[in-house]
Backbone of each chain as ProteinMPNN parsed JSONL, in Angstrom:
{"seq_chain_A": "MIRVLFFGPVADRVQAREMQFEYTPGLTLHDITARVGMQHPGALSIVSFIAVNQNQVHDKQLALHDNDEIALMAKFSGG", "coords_chain_A": {"N_chain_A": [[121.275, 119.27, 124.758], [120.96, 122.18, 122.773], [119.666, 123.03, 119.715], [120.241, 125.454, 117.256], [118.838, 126.837, 114.483], [119.461, 128.227, 111.246], [118.339, 130.065, 108.428], [118.218, 131.038, 104.957], [118.639, 134.534, 104.539], [119.585, 134.968, 107.153], [121.179, 132.742, 107.67], [123.165, 133.207, 105.777], [124.439, 135.417, 106.901], [125.359, 134.416, 109.318], [126.937, 132.507, 108.364], [126.586, 129.82, 108.585], [124.519, 126.952, 109.029], [123.583, 125.958, 111.324], [123.88, 126.036, 114.871], [125.07, 124.771, 117.995], [124.261, 124.536, 121.416], [125.138, 123.886, 124.765], [122.803, 122.432, 126.982], [121.561, 123.779, 129.954], [119.963, 123.645, 133.124], [117.343, 125.989, 133.587], [117.935, 127.585, 131.489], [117.112, 130.125, 129.143], [115.23, 131.33, 126.297], [116.1, 133.881, 125.688], [118.725, 133.808, 126.67], [119.967, 132.232, 124.75], [119.538, 133.656, 122.33], [120.957, 135.925, 122.95], [123.565, 134.962, 123.11], [123.989, 134.156, 120.471], [123.708, 136.633, 119.284], [125.907, 137.988, 120.327], [127.989, 136.799, 118.981], [127.254, 137.089, 116.332], [126.167, 139.8, 115.524], [125.146, 141.139, 113.293], [123.569, 139.282, 112.075], [121.555, 138.784, 113.939], [120.256, 141.175, 113.864], [118.52, 141.131, 111.721], [116.638, 139.301, 112.348], [113.33, 138.435, 112.499], [111.416, 136.651, 113.264], [110.996, 134.078, 115.642], [111.192, 130.673, 116.293], [110.366, 127.949, 118.389], [110.808, 124.631, 118.518], [109.368, 124.519, 116.145], [107.204, 126.152, 116.521], [106.027, 129.421, 116.513], [107.308, 131.882, 118.681], [107.061, 134.522, 121.113], [107.864, 135.332, 123.551], [110.745, 135.975, 125.08], [111.656, 135.149, 127.479], [111.046, 132.578, 127.728], [111.363, 129.375, 129.068], [113.763, 126.978, 128.239], [114.06, 123.564, 127.076], [115.939, 120.516, 127.294], [117.221, 119.402, 124.19], [115.625, 121.063, 122.658], [114.633, 122.773, 119.644], [115.569, 125.606, 118.015], [114.676, 128.235, 115.842], [115.973, 130.947, 114.138], [114.745, 133.52, 112.334], [114.553, 135.498, 109.353], [112.344, 138.006, 107.872], [109.707, 136.532, 106.037], [109.599, 135.522, 102.574], [108.285, 134.013, 100.707], [106.157, 132.585, 98.112]], "CA_chain_A": [[121.793, 120.112, 123.682], [120.001, 123.057, 122.111], [120.042, 123.286, 118.324], [119.752, 126.722, 116.716], [118.848, 126.725, 113.028], [119.445, 129.479, 110.478], [117.912, 129.885, 107.045], [118.192, 132.186, 104.061], [119.531, 135.663, 104.812], [120.241, 134.84, 108.468], [122.252, 131.751, 107.491], [124.264, 133.862, 105.055], [125.189, 136.301, 107.814], [126.047, 133.586, 110.319], [127.796, 131.609, 107.582], [126.361, 128.463, 109.09], [123.104, 126.558, 109.042], [123.197, 125.455, 112.64], [124.803, 126.102, 116.008], [124.588, 123.967, 119.114], [124.638, 125.022, 122.745], [124.881, 122.925, 125.844], [121.644, 122.749, 127.807], [121.699, 123.811, 131.416], [118.667, 123.976, 133.709], [117.09, 127.423, 133.74], [118.283, 128.292, 130.254], [115.959, 130.752, 128.481], [115.405, 131.713, 124.889], [116.924, 135.094, 125.671], [120.134, 133.427, 126.845], [120.486, 131.715, 123.472], [119.617, 134.726, 121.326], [122.041, 136.832, 123.351], [124.843, 134.339, 122.728], [124.115, 134.252, 119.012], [123.896, 138.039, 118.976], [127.287, 138.375, 120.661], [128.886, 136.291, 117.94], [126.814, 137.497, 114.995], [125.17, 140.873, 115.701], [124.525, 141.468, 112.004], [122.53, 138.285, 111.785], [120.429, 138.969, 114.868], [119.542, 142.416, 113.538], [117.472, 140.903, 110.709], [115.72, 138.258, 112.814], [111.976, 138.956, 112.755], [110.59, 135.586, 113.823], [111.703, 133.024, 116.361], [110.361, 129.494, 116.553], [110.901, 126.898, 119.245], [110.163, 123.372, 118.102], [108.51, 124.814, 114.987], [106.094, 127.033, 116.895], [106.511, 130.778, 116.689], [107.218, 132.367, 120.059], [107.332, 135.951, 121.275], [108.374, 135.558, 124.9], [112.149, 135.552, 125.147], [111.949, 134.557, 128.786], [110.614, 131.186, 127.667], [112.342, 128.388, 129.553], [114.052, 125.946, 127.236], [114.251, 122.189, 127.542], [116.986, 119.81, 126.553], [116.863, 118.969, 122.821], [114.784, 122.016, 121.926], [115.127, 123.261, 118.345], [115.226, 127.022, 117.861], [114.97, 128.792, 114.518], [116.019, 132.415, 114.09], [114.342, 133.696, 110.94], [114.258, 136.815, 108.79], [110.99, 138.093, 107.303], [109.483, 135.532, 104.989], [109.396, 136.096, 101.232], [107.827, 132.975, 99.785], [105.005, 132.891, 97.281]], "C_chain_A": [[120.659, 120.937, 123.068], [120.505, 123.302, 120.693], [119.433, 124.616, 117.894], [119.937, 126.678, 115.202], [118.769, 128.105, 112.381], [119.08, 129.161, 109.033], [118.108, 131.191, 106.27], [119.158, 133.283, 104.447], [120.238, 135.574, 106.162], [121.407, 133.839, 108.363], [123.437, 132.356, 106.759], [125.103, 134.713, 106.0], [125.938, 135.526, 108.883], [127.128, 132.736, 109.654], [127.758, 130.19, 108.139], [124.864, 128.199, 109.056], [122.647, 126.217, 110.451], [124.288, 125.75, 113.664], [124.214, 125.233, 117.111], [125.117, 124.552, 120.417], [124.299, 123.962, 123.776], [123.664, 123.374, 126.655], [122.028, 122.757, 129.272], [120.342, 124.195, 132.002], [118.521, 125.483, 133.923], [117.405, 128.235, 132.497], [117.024, 128.865, 129.601], [116.29, 131.042, 127.023], [116.288, 132.946, 124.772], [118.407, 134.762, 125.82], [120.746, 133.002, 125.507], [120.605, 132.832, 122.443], [120.741, 135.711, 121.668], [123.398, 136.258, 122.946], [125.057, 134.418, 121.222], [124.413, 135.701, 118.625], [125.295, 138.538, 119.278], [128.235, 137.976, 119.528], [128.553, 136.841, 116.562], [125.763, 138.607, 115.098], [124.465, 141.231, 114.405], [123.42, 140.508, 111.643], [121.316, 138.53, 112.663], [119.597, 140.194, 114.487], [118.444, 142.202, 112.494], [116.517, 139.781, 111.114], [114.379, 138.9, 113.17], [111.076, 137.928, 113.416], [111.49, 134.571, 114.518], [110.729, 131.88, 116.587], [111.106, 128.567, 117.499], [110.104, 125.634, 118.943], [109.062, 123.626, 117.08], [107.246, 125.59, 115.334], [106.639, 128.429, 117.157], [106.304, 131.232, 118.126], [107.598, 133.844, 120.111], [107.988, 136.246, 122.623], [109.803, 135.034, 125.027], [112.536, 134.987, 126.51], [111.518, 133.088, 128.844], [111.722, 130.252, 128.152], [112.515, 127.293, 128.514], [114.194, 124.588, 127.912], [115.343, 121.53, 126.708], [116.418, 119.294, 125.236], [115.876, 119.887, 122.108], [115.478, 122.446, 120.632], [114.629, 124.68, 118.161], [115.555, 127.439, 116.431], [114.912, 130.305, 114.6], [115.839, 132.816, 112.629], [114.118, 135.155, 110.556], [112.827, 136.817, 108.268], [110.865, 137.128, 106.131], [109.249, 136.22, 103.642], [109.01, 135.022, 100.22], [106.647, 133.459, 98.954], [105.41, 133.532, 95.979]], "O_chain_A": [[119.548, 120.444, 122.873], [121.642, 123.732, 120.499], [118.254, 124.874, 118.136], [121.049, 126.504, 114.705], [118.112, 129.017, 112.885], [119.463, 128.124, 108.491], [118.157, 132.28, 106.841], [120.343, 133.031, 104.662], [121.365, 136.05, 106.304], [122.486, 134.075, 108.907], [124.587, 132.054, 107.079], [126.33, 134.728, 105.909], [127.023, 135.927, 109.306], [128.091, 132.308, 110.289], [128.76, 129.474, 108.157], [124.054, 129.126, 109.056], [121.448, 126.194, 110.731], [125.477, 125.716, 113.347], [123.007, 124.994, 117.152], [126.261, 125.0, 120.503], [123.305, 123.245, 123.662], [123.521, 124.554, 126.972], [122.723, 121.867, 129.762], [119.637, 125.011, 131.409], [119.446, 126.157, 134.375], [117.166, 129.442, 132.461], [115.999, 128.188, 129.512], [117.442, 131.005, 126.591], [117.121, 133.043, 123.871], [119.248, 135.374, 125.162], [121.877, 133.36, 125.178], [121.626, 132.957, 121.766], [121.39, 136.258, 120.777], [124.277, 136.992, 122.492], [126.157, 134.708, 120.752], [125.25, 135.969, 117.762], [125.817, 139.406, 118.577], [129.153, 138.715, 119.172], [129.437, 137.04, 115.728], [124.593, 138.378, 114.793], [123.288, 141.593, 114.428], [122.449, 140.879, 110.983], [120.181, 138.49, 112.189], [118.396, 140.249, 114.749], [117.528, 143.018, 112.396], [115.681, 139.358, 110.316], [114.302, 139.784, 114.023], [110.086, 138.284, 114.055], [112.583, 134.251, 114.051], [109.593, 132.086, 117.015], [112.326, 128.421, 117.415], [108.884, 125.593, 119.098], [107.982, 123.038, 117.137], [106.323, 125.672, 114.524], [107.587, 128.604, 117.922], [105.251, 130.993, 118.715], [108.349, 134.344, 119.273], [108.597, 137.301, 122.802], [110.041, 133.827, 125.075], [113.615, 134.417, 126.672], [111.619, 132.443, 129.887], [112.865, 130.332, 127.702], [111.544, 126.754, 127.984], [114.411, 124.476, 129.119], [115.626, 121.934, 125.58], [115.286, 118.814, 125.176], [115.346, 119.523, 121.059], [116.704, 122.48, 120.532], [113.424, 124.933, 118.15], [116.583, 127.045, 115.879], [113.929, 130.877, 115.07], [116.675, 132.494, 111.784], [113.568, 135.94, 111.329], [112.172, 135.776, 108.222], [111.796, 136.943, 105.348], [108.766, 137.351, 103.583], [109.356, 135.103, 99.041], [106.201, 134.599, 99.084], [104.553, 133.856, 95.157]]}, "seq_chain_B": "MNEPVRIQEADFSQDEEITALKAGSRRMGGIATFLGCARDFSEGRDVREISFEAYGSMALAEMKKLRTEAIAKFGLLDARIVHRVATVVAGDNIVFIAAGAEHRAAAFDGCRWLIDELKQRVPIWKKEITPQGESWVTPHP", "coords_chain_B": {"N_chain_B": [[96.533, 109.956, 94.494], [98.264, 113.085, 94.861], [99.205, 114.628, 98.007], [97.161, 117.231, 99.461], [98.483, 119.488, 100.365], [101.64, 120.604, 99.761], [105.259, 120.796, 99.662], [107.663, 121.051, 97.269], [110.364, 120.198, 95.016], [110.044, 119.782, 92.314], [108.225, 120.819, 89.339], [104.675, 121.51, 89.086], [101.388, 120.364, 88.093], [98.78, 122.317, 87.101], [96.337, 121.459, 86.117], [96.165, 118.842, 87.12], [96.027, 119.358, 89.843], [93.623, 120.772, 90.039], [91.845, 118.878, 89.104], [92.085, 116.998, 91.143], [91.094, 118.488, 93.26], [88.425, 118.895, 92.467], [87.523, 116.314, 92.551], [86.873, 115.792, 95.105], [84.34, 116.686, 95.839], [80.994, 116.89, 94.683], [79.503, 119.087, 94.999], [80.791, 121.355, 94.437], [80.844, 124.486, 93.094], [82.36, 126.581, 92.316], [85.701, 127.407, 91.61], [88.563, 129.0, 92.623], [91.755, 130.072, 91.618], [95.236, 130.654, 92.294], [98.225, 131.388, 90.749], [101.555, 131.673, 91.258], [104.355, 132.948, 89.64], [107.711, 133.051, 88.27], [109.432, 136.11, 87.655], [111.353, 138.031, 85.242], [112.399, 140.386, 85.996], [112.938, 142.738, 88.518], [112.526, 145.236, 90.923], [113.84, 147.107, 89.299], [115.925, 145.683, 88.19], [117.423, 143.184, 86.063], [116.54, 139.783, 86.368], [118.058, 136.732, 86.69], [117.733, 134.18, 87.831], [115.701, 132.679, 90.4], [116.068, 131.647, 93.651], [114.891, 129.395, 96.046], [114.428, 128.869, 99.561], [113.57, 126.937, 102.413], [112.283, 126.498, 105.741], [111.665, 123.568, 106.095], [110.02, 121.6, 107.548], [108.539, 123.178, 109.346], [107.38, 124.972, 107.582], [105.729, 123.336, 106.017], [103.974, 122.386, 107.966], [102.763, 124.785, 108.724], [101.513, 125.535, 106.331], [99.641, 123.486, 106.123], [98.079, 124.135, 108.313], [97.07, 126.585, 107.411], [95.445, 125.76, 105.281], [93.473, 124.269, 106.647], [92.41, 126.295, 108.263], [91.427, 128.082, 106.321], [89.443, 126.582, 105.053], [87.601, 126.356, 107.135], [87.117, 129.083, 107.76], [86.081, 130.279, 105.42], [84.189, 128.558, 104.556], [84.905, 126.685, 102.659], [84.867, 123.936, 100.355], [87.055, 122.462, 99.769], [90.666, 122.794, 99.586], [93.813, 123.421, 98.025], [97.362, 123.591, 98.259], [100.422, 124.21, 96.842], [103.864, 124.573, 96.945], [106.872, 125.378, 95.389], [110.262, 124.591, 96.153], [113.061, 125.448, 94.948], [115.466, 126.206, 92.371], [114.54, 128.581, 90.092], [113.635, 129.869, 86.825], [112.689, 132.728, 84.776], [109.24, 132.702, 84.14], [108.8, 130.189, 85.138], [106.819, 128.069, 87.267], [105.926, 128.817, 90.664], [104.245, 128.852, 92.996], [101.089, 127.399, 93.79], [97.689, 127.787, 94.35], [94.517, 126.57, 95.095], [91.13, 127.054, 95.623], [88.103, 125.686, 96.476], [84.587, 126.024, 96.385], [81.024, 126.155, 97.131], [80.007, 128.389, 95.889], [81.163, 131.263, 93.959], [82.081, 133.523, 95.431], [83.046, 132.776, 97.971], [85.093, 131.115, 97.134], [86.846, 132.87, 95.75], [87.488, 134.669, 97.85], [88.636, 132.93, 99.745], [90.846, 131.955, 98.352], [92.375, 134.275, 97.896], [92.894, 135.011, 100.533], [94.425, 132.844, 101.363], [96.854, 133.022, 99.85], [97.777, 135.496, 100.687], [98.11, 135.074, 103.466], [99.934, 132.984, 103.412], [102.25, 134.265, 102.512], [102.807, 135.809, 104.723], [103.12, 134.014, 106.849], [104.464, 131.613, 106.336], [107.527, 129.977, 106.554], [109.494, 130.603, 104.213], [112.0, 131.608, 101.965], [113.151, 133.797, 99.384], [115.703, 134.217, 96.965], [117.107, 136.467, 94.724], [118.899, 136.122, 91.766], [120.961, 138.085, 90.009], [122.536, 139.841, 87.207], [124.195, 141.553, 88.529], [124.7, 140.421, 90.939], [123.727, 138.55, 93.918], [120.75, 138.665, 95.907], [118.749, 138.575, 98.847], [115.228, 138.608, 98.93], [113.269, 141.333, 99.928], [110.282, 141.27, 101.705], [107.159, 141.915, 100.033], [104.284, 144.0, 100.621]], "CA_chain_B": [[96.669, 111.397, 94.228], [99.181, 113.768, 95.767], [98.659, 115.306, 99.184], [96.634, 118.552, 99.081], [99.436, 120.539, 100.742], [102.975, 120.044, 99.501], [106.434, 121.572, 99.276], [108.393, 120.131, 96.403], [111.316, 120.815, 94.089], [109.577, 119.634, 90.939], [107.073, 121.589, 88.883], [103.377, 120.886, 89.346], [100.398, 120.522, 87.031], [97.551, 122.954, 87.581], [95.197, 120.598, 85.751], [96.073, 117.72, 88.065], [95.588, 119.873, 91.145], [92.195, 121.109, 89.955], [91.12, 117.605, 89.008], [92.058, 116.417, 92.495], [90.19, 119.305, 94.076], [87.035, 118.629, 92.059], [87.169, 114.928, 92.87], [86.467, 115.7, 96.509], [82.947, 117.046, 96.112], [80.134, 117.244, 93.545], [78.786, 120.323, 95.344], [81.686, 122.478, 94.155], [80.357, 125.261, 91.959], [83.337, 127.6, 91.956], [87.091, 127.169, 92.03], [89.461, 130.128, 92.35], [93.156, 129.634, 91.71], [96.32, 131.627, 92.199], [99.506, 130.832, 90.305], [102.681, 132.596, 91.355], [105.437, 132.498, 88.753], [108.938, 133.839, 88.359], [109.602, 137.211, 86.711], [112.757, 138.255, 84.867], [112.705, 141.783, 86.305], [112.47, 143.077, 89.861], [113.169, 146.418, 91.54], [114.702, 147.775, 88.326], [117.066, 144.85, 87.785], [117.149, 141.903, 85.417], [116.687, 138.639, 87.279], [118.377, 135.512, 85.934], [117.155, 133.021, 88.515], [115.243, 132.875, 91.781], [116.354, 130.443, 94.435], [114.051, 129.343, 97.25], [114.872, 128.068, 100.703], [112.465, 126.83, 103.385], [112.36, 125.689, 106.968], [110.718, 122.661, 105.482], [109.02, 120.972, 108.417], [107.64, 124.207, 109.876], [106.639, 125.537, 106.452], [104.66, 122.406, 105.649], [102.986, 122.386, 109.049], [102.016, 126.05, 108.663], [100.641, 125.48, 105.148], [98.503, 122.614, 106.467], [97.201, 124.922, 109.19], [96.386, 127.574, 106.576], [94.36, 125.077, 104.544], [92.401, 123.963, 107.6], [91.783, 127.561, 108.675], [90.683, 128.656, 105.186], [88.227, 125.783, 104.859], [86.653, 126.73, 108.189], [86.804, 130.516, 107.746], [85.32, 130.68, 104.232], [83.245, 127.506, 104.189], [85.353, 126.022, 101.426], [84.704, 122.479, 100.309], [88.417, 121.924, 99.808], [91.695, 123.713, 99.109], [95.117, 122.795, 97.802], [98.482, 124.545, 98.252], [101.69, 123.596, 96.445], [104.934, 125.569, 96.812], [108.163, 124.797, 95.003], [111.514, 125.075, 96.738], [113.978, 125.066, 93.879], [115.959, 127.375, 91.64], [113.659, 128.697, 88.929], [113.916, 130.978, 85.895], [111.484, 133.479, 84.394], [108.163, 131.918, 83.562], [108.573, 128.947, 85.89], [105.845, 128.092, 88.353], [106.45, 128.861, 92.033], [103.253, 128.461, 93.997], [99.741, 127.229, 93.262], [96.635, 127.669, 95.369], [93.175, 126.395, 94.543], [90.09, 127.036, 96.656], [86.828, 125.284, 95.898], [83.432, 126.278, 97.253], [79.744, 126.019, 96.424], [79.793, 129.584, 95.075], [82.426, 131.919, 93.616], [82.564, 134.527, 96.38], [83.873, 132.114, 98.989], [86.307, 130.601, 96.477], [87.752, 134.016, 95.537], [87.953, 135.184, 99.147], [89.523, 131.943, 100.353], [92.092, 131.888, 97.591], [93.123, 135.503, 98.185], [93.349, 134.936, 101.927], [95.482, 131.825, 101.469], [98.167, 133.487, 99.365], [98.222, 136.586, 101.568], [98.585, 134.499, 104.732], [101.156, 132.208, 103.133], [103.394, 135.181, 102.456], [103.077, 136.322, 106.07], [103.263, 133.017, 107.921], [105.176, 130.378, 105.986], [108.964, 130.278, 106.511], [110.163, 130.373, 102.934], [112.72, 132.811, 101.551], [113.599, 133.761, 97.987], [116.9, 134.992, 96.636], [117.183, 136.776, 93.298], [120.241, 136.102, 91.18], [120.962, 139.075, 88.932], [123.894, 140.023, 86.656], [125.005, 142.335, 89.49], [124.929, 139.647, 92.157], [122.585, 137.88, 94.528], [120.216, 139.333, 97.101], [117.501, 138.047, 99.397], [114.116, 139.503, 98.629], [112.517, 141.935, 101.029], [108.887, 140.981, 101.415], [106.217, 142.935, 99.578], [103.026, 143.963, 101.372]], "C_chain_B": [[97.573, 112.03, 95.284], [98.445, 114.387, 96.959], [98.178, 116.709, 98.784], [97.55, 119.718, 99.455], [100.843, 119.95, 100.594], [104.012, 121.141, 99.303], [107.283, 120.622, 98.446], [109.34, 120.898, 95.496], [110.74, 120.84, 92.671], [108.417, 120.576, 90.622], [105.784, 120.809, 89.181], [102.473, 121.129, 88.144], [99.146, 121.159, 87.615], [96.341, 122.074, 87.295], [95.044, 119.456, 86.751], [95.586, 118.184, 89.426], [94.083, 120.176, 91.124], [91.355, 119.836, 89.855], [91.0, 116.964, 90.39], [91.102, 117.174, 93.393], [88.731, 118.967, 93.759], [86.584, 117.234, 92.468], [86.614, 114.795, 94.283], [85.004, 115.971, 96.76], [82.214, 117.379, 94.811], [79.343, 118.52, 93.814], [79.583, 121.565, 94.955], [81.203, 123.22, 92.908], [81.321, 126.339, 91.508], [84.71, 127.243, 92.479], [87.894, 128.404, 91.648], [90.885, 129.648, 92.525], [94.081, 130.842, 91.679], [97.581, 130.884, 91.775], [100.553, 131.915, 90.417], [103.79, 132.077, 90.479], [106.584, 133.501, 88.77], [108.978, 134.91, 87.271], [111.089, 137.372, 86.377], [113.203, 139.672, 85.217], [112.151, 142.101, 87.682], [113.248, 144.262, 90.387], [114.177, 147.056, 90.582], [115.886, 146.948, 87.841], [116.581, 143.622, 87.022], [117.39, 140.803, 86.432], [116.927, 137.388, 86.441], [117.679, 134.288, 86.517], [116.613, 133.462, 89.87], [115.439, 131.554, 92.508], [115.545, 130.491, 95.733], [114.676, 128.457, 98.319], [113.736, 128.063, 101.728], [112.946, 126.148, 104.654], [111.284, 124.637, 106.759], [109.637, 122.128, 106.396], [108.031, 122.004, 108.964], [106.78, 124.795, 108.758], [105.477, 124.623, 106.074], [103.567, 122.391, 106.714], [102.129, 123.654, 108.99], [101.074, 126.072, 107.465], [99.432, 124.583, 105.407], [97.518, 123.347, 107.37], [96.408, 125.94, 108.372], [95.219, 126.938, 105.837], [93.17, 124.804, 105.466], [91.652, 125.233, 107.993], [90.925, 128.142, 107.552], [89.387, 127.899, 104.958], [87.173, 126.182, 105.891], [86.185, 128.172, 108.044], [85.877, 130.902, 106.593], [84.295, 129.631, 103.8], [83.62, 126.813, 102.895], [85.037, 124.525, 101.498], [86.065, 121.792, 100.329], [89.379, 123.005, 99.33], [92.992, 122.948, 98.942], [96.183, 123.89, 97.725], [99.745, 123.767, 97.884], [102.719, 124.709, 96.285], [106.223, 124.856, 96.421], [109.3, 125.413, 95.823], [112.609, 124.551, 95.817], [114.604, 126.345, 93.351], [115.197, 127.442, 90.328], [114.096, 129.884, 88.068], [112.587, 131.606, 85.49], [110.468, 132.577, 83.711], [107.865, 130.641, 84.314], [107.512, 129.146, 86.968], [106.539, 128.1, 89.713], [105.435, 128.295, 93.02], [101.883, 128.352, 93.332], [98.778, 127.039, 94.425], [95.305, 127.492, 94.642], [92.201, 126.279, 95.708], [88.759, 126.725, 95.992], [85.692, 125.463, 96.89], [82.145, 126.067, 96.451], [79.534, 127.198, 95.472], [81.104, 130.373, 94.953], [82.964, 132.849, 94.697], [83.484, 133.891, 97.422], [85.169, 131.602, 98.381], [87.315, 131.725, 96.265], [88.352, 134.482, 96.866], [88.948, 134.223, 99.791], [90.872, 131.882, 99.664], [92.979, 133.097, 97.898], [93.705, 135.46, 99.6], [94.517, 133.945, 102.047], [96.83, 132.351, 100.981], [98.68, 134.638, 100.232], [98.789, 136.039, 102.886], [99.856, 133.691, 104.535], [102.381, 133.117, 103.147], [103.792, 135.686, 103.842], [103.583, 135.248, 107.028], [104.149, 131.821, 107.605], [106.67, 130.671, 105.797], [109.642, 129.769, 105.242], [110.804, 131.698, 102.534], [113.145, 132.663, 100.105], [114.79, 134.686, 97.787], [116.937, 135.216, 95.133], [118.64, 136.793, 92.859], [120.2, 137.007, 89.949], [122.377, 139.165, 88.344], [124.803, 140.779, 87.626], [125.298, 141.561, 90.771], [123.639, 139.045, 92.696], [122.065, 138.706, 95.703], [118.916, 138.665, 97.529], [116.413, 139.083, 99.218], [113.495, 140.022, 99.916], [111.036, 141.761, 100.731], [108.079, 142.179, 100.959], [104.968, 142.878, 100.445], [101.963, 143.17, 100.61]], "O_chain_B": [[97.639, 111.581, 96.429], [97.239, 114.631, 96.916], [98.734, 117.31, 97.864], [97.405, 120.816, 98.918], [101.184, 118.943, 101.215], [103.708, 122.245, 98.849], [107.584, 119.51, 98.881], [109.151, 122.086, 95.238], [110.931, 121.804, 91.929], [107.726, 121.062, 91.517], [105.813, 119.617, 89.485], [102.749, 121.978, 87.296], [98.524, 120.603, 88.52], [95.436, 121.955, 88.121], [93.933, 119.139, 87.178], [94.82, 117.484, 90.088], [93.366, 119.87, 92.077], [90.285, 119.74, 90.455], [89.943, 116.451, 90.756], [90.383, 116.576, 94.193], [87.913, 118.777, 94.659], [85.398, 117.003, 92.702], [85.965, 113.803, 94.613], [84.463, 115.542, 97.779], [82.754, 118.067, 93.945], [78.596, 118.982, 92.951], [79.113, 122.69, 95.122], [81.16, 122.658, 91.813], [81.137, 126.945, 90.453], [84.872, 126.832, 93.628], [87.905, 128.809, 90.486], [91.192, 128.91, 93.461], [93.759, 131.892, 91.123], [97.952, 129.875, 92.375], [100.462, 132.952, 89.759], [104.142, 130.899, 90.552], [106.44, 134.636, 89.223], [108.611, 134.661, 86.123], [111.961, 136.917, 87.117], [114.268, 140.111, 84.783], [111.005, 141.764, 87.979], [114.476, 144.296, 90.31], [115.245, 147.497, 91.007], [116.761, 147.47, 87.15], [115.501, 143.089, 87.281], [118.312, 140.871, 87.245], [116.111, 137.029, 85.592], [117.111, 133.472, 85.791], [117.019, 134.49, 90.411], [115.029, 130.493, 92.037], [115.526, 131.508, 96.427], [115.343, 127.462, 98.038], [113.029, 129.058, 101.891], [113.876, 125.342, 104.645], [110.142, 124.797, 107.191], [108.455, 122.193, 106.058], [106.831, 121.74, 109.038], [105.6, 125.081, 108.958], [104.364, 125.095, 105.838], [102.378, 122.384, 106.395], [100.915, 123.598, 109.185], [99.955, 126.574, 107.57], [98.325, 124.887, 104.961], [96.303, 123.213, 107.231], [95.216, 126.137, 108.608], [94.13, 127.51, 105.774], [92.02, 125.07, 105.116], [90.423, 125.249, 108.05], [89.825, 128.637, 107.8], [88.348, 128.505, 104.698], [85.997, 126.329, 105.56], [84.996, 128.458, 108.186], [84.994, 131.744, 106.757], [83.613, 129.805, 102.79], [82.751, 126.404, 102.126], [84.954, 123.943, 102.58], [86.207, 120.682, 100.842], [88.963, 124.005, 98.744], [93.239, 121.956, 99.628], [95.939, 124.974, 97.194], [100.09, 122.783, 98.539], [102.476, 125.682, 95.57], [106.614, 123.864, 97.036], [109.286, 126.603, 96.138], [113.021, 123.394, 95.891], [114.303, 127.438, 93.831], [115.199, 126.49, 89.547], [114.822, 130.771, 88.517], [111.514, 131.095, 85.81], [110.802, 131.795, 82.821], [106.79, 130.064, 84.151], [107.337, 130.241, 87.503], [107.589, 127.484, 89.896], [105.735, 127.375, 93.78], [101.561, 129.119, 92.425], [99.013, 126.252, 95.342], [95.019, 128.202, 93.678], [92.416, 125.514, 96.648], [88.339, 127.414, 95.063], [85.804, 125.113, 98.065], [82.184, 125.829, 95.243], [78.964, 127.042, 94.392], [82.033, 130.178, 95.737], [84.179, 132.956, 94.866], [84.563, 134.408, 97.712], [86.221, 131.644, 99.02], [88.499, 131.564, 96.562], [89.564, 134.663, 96.986], [89.977, 134.646, 100.319], [91.912, 131.772, 100.314], [94.18, 132.956, 98.129], [94.859, 135.827, 99.824], [95.484, 134.205, 102.763], [97.847, 132.141, 101.643], [99.881, 134.74, 100.482], [99.83, 136.499, 103.356], [100.749, 133.706, 105.382], [103.415, 132.777, 103.723], [104.965, 135.956, 104.102], [104.382, 135.536, 107.919], [104.545, 131.089, 108.512], [107.038, 131.512, 104.977], [110.253, 128.702, 105.198], [110.23, 132.767, 102.735], [113.46, 131.566, 99.644], [114.87, 135.775, 98.356], [116.812, 134.269, 94.355], [119.495, 137.401, 93.503], [119.496, 136.728, 88.978], [123.318, 138.623, 88.923], [126.026, 140.663, 87.557], [126.079, 142.024, 91.603], [122.607, 139.032, 92.026], [122.835, 139.362, 96.404], [118.102, 138.249, 96.704], [116.651, 140.284, 99.341], [113.231, 139.271, 100.855], [110.582, 142.07, 99.629], [108.277, 143.302, 101.424], [104.626, 141.812, 100.957], [100.837, 143.03, 101.087]]}, "name": "protein", "num_of_chains": 2, "seq": "MIRVLFFGPVADRVQAREMQFEYTPGLTLHDITARVGMQHPGALSIVSFIAVNQNQVHDKQLALHDNDEIALMAKFSGGMNEPVRIQEADFSQDEEITALKAGSRRMGGIATFLGCARDFSEGRDVREISFEAYGSMALAEMKKLRTEAIAKFGLLDARIVHRVATVVAGDNIVFIAAGAEHRAAAFDGCRWLIDELKQRVPIWKKEITPQGESWVTPHP"}
C-alpha cells in the first residue's frame, strides 16, 4: 500500500488528509501524482514540494516501494 | 531540560531557552535570538487568529538538520529552535531561535540563516482567519 498525505492548502483542495493506493511492482512517483492529479487537478496545481518517506524528491520517475509514504505539499509558510 | 529542537502546541519561555543554551558552554560570548510573533494585520486585512499545521515528523527532522548545519556552518557553540503548531492570536509567540557563539558575528549570522532556512525548508503552513474568511498564507521572501 502507498500512503499519500496532504497538508494545509493541498488538504483543503483534496478535502482529505490521506489517500491510499495499491502497490504494484514498477510503480513510480509519477504514476501516483498523475492519479491524484486526475482526481484533484486543483490540488496538484499548488504542489511545490514532494517528499517520499519524509525526504524531498525531485525525480518523478522514482520507483516506489510497498508501504512508501508520499507527501504532496504546497509552499511552506511557517515561521 | 527540553530538547533543543521542538514543535509544540504550548507557548515557550525565551528565558528558559536562553538559560538552556548558556548552560551548554562557558565559552559563549554572544547569543542572537529571533522571536516570530503573530500580527493582527496582514495584506491590508485584520487578522483574528493564525492557525498552523505541520507535517510533524518531517518538520522536526528538518529542523534538527538545520540546527546541525548551522552549528557547523557558522561555528556556533549551540542553537535552539522552537516552533508552535497551534491557533494563536495577535501578540502570541510563534517561533523562537537562539544561536550562541564565542562572538556576536557568528551568532547574528547563524540566527538569521536559521530563520531564513526554516521558512524555506520546514513543512509548516499558516492560515489567517480574518473577518472576511480564512486563507492560507503565501510565503514571503
